[in-house]
C-alpha positions, -999 to 999 in steps of 0.1 A, spaced: -45 741 481 -68 736 511 -87 768 509 -120 751 515 -109 736 549 -80 756 563 -100 782 581 -114 757 606 -114 723 622 -127 689 612 -163 696 620 -161 728 599 -147 707 570 -176 683 573 -201 712 572 -184 729 542 -179 698 521 -205 672 529 -230 698 542 -231 713 507 -252 682 497 -232 664 470 -257 678 445 -258 670 408 -236 699 400 -209 692 426 -174 703 416 -148 675 422 -121 701 421 -135 718 451 -132 685 470 -97 678 457 -86 713 469 -97 704 504 -79 670 505 -42 662 509 -23 648 480 -19 615 498 -55 613 511 -73 580 516 -111 579 513 -126 545 524 -162 544 514 -171 508 524 -196 505 497 -167 502 473 -142 473 472 -111 496 473 -104 530 489 -97 561 468 -61 570 473 -48 604 462 -66 634 447 -71 619 413 -89 589 427 -108 612 451 -121 632 421 -133 600 405 -150 590 437 -168 623 441 -181 620 405 -195 585 414 -211 598 446 -228 628 432 -266 625 437 -292 628 410 -314 659 407 -340 660 435 -317 643 460 -294 658 485 -269 646 511 -279 659 546 -254 660 575 -275 651 606 -250 653 636 -213 662 638 -192 652 668 -167 675 685 -131 675 675 -103 695 662 -82 673 639 -109 646 635 -146 640 640 -174 617 631 -208 625 616 -241 609 607 -259 616 574 -289 606 553 -300 611 517 -331 632 512 -350 626 480 -379 647 467 -412 628 466 -397 599 486 -383 613 518 -354 600 538 -334 573 520 -301 557 529 -284 567 562 -248 563 573 -219 576 592 -183 587 585 -151 595 603 -129 624 590 -93 633 599 -73 664 590 -35 666 587 -15 693 603 -20 716 573 -57 714 578 -63 692 547 -86 662 549 -63 632 548 -85 603 558 -122 594 556 -140 562 564 -177 561 554 -203 534 558 -239 535 547 -266 513 562 -278 484 541 -305 493 517 -324 461 526 -326 449 561 -329 412 571 -360 414 592 -387 387 593 -379 373 559 -345 361 571 -360 346 602 -385 327 581 -357 315 557 -336 303 586 -366 284 601 -372 268 567 -336 258 563 -333 242 598 -368 227 600 -356 191 594 -325 194 615 -323 172 647 -323 191 679 -289 200 693 -273 175 717 -269 193 750 -240 182 773 -251 171 808 -241 195 836 -208 186 854 -210 162 883 -203 175 918 -209 208 935 -207 240 916 -174 259 920 -165 295 915 -134 299 894 -107 321 909 -82 322 879 -83 325 841 -73 288 840 -103 279 861 -126 295 835 -110 284 803 -89 253 795 -57 265 778 
């Protein structure tokens, strides 16, 4: 059942599956054949992980990119049973879109059994968030600072000397 993956290691599985680009005509059955029956695919964009081949097929259908876009594997780490990789989405006429990273683990049969994937946020906080926080705290009184402890400074020698338990 794992013909797509069994001839190699985790980095090879990444190159054969994700490296194909998740194009508009992607075959979910090709993916299902490379994954174990009890696989778990945690794409952190979604609230719940896909568990099992049936849920994996549904997830692949949701992740397929529109025409003119492709999933590009940038870097793949070393590994035999597991590896990590970085990726980005390339879109015609736009350039590089979303970027992210994923971790992939194979079982002893060479099937993908676990994936955790996270994409960067589409919108970054930047200066607008800083301006918003300044506006929200503009009328707040300045924080009350504690005076320094009286007496000469001491160097703690135990955990109890650093933190009051």
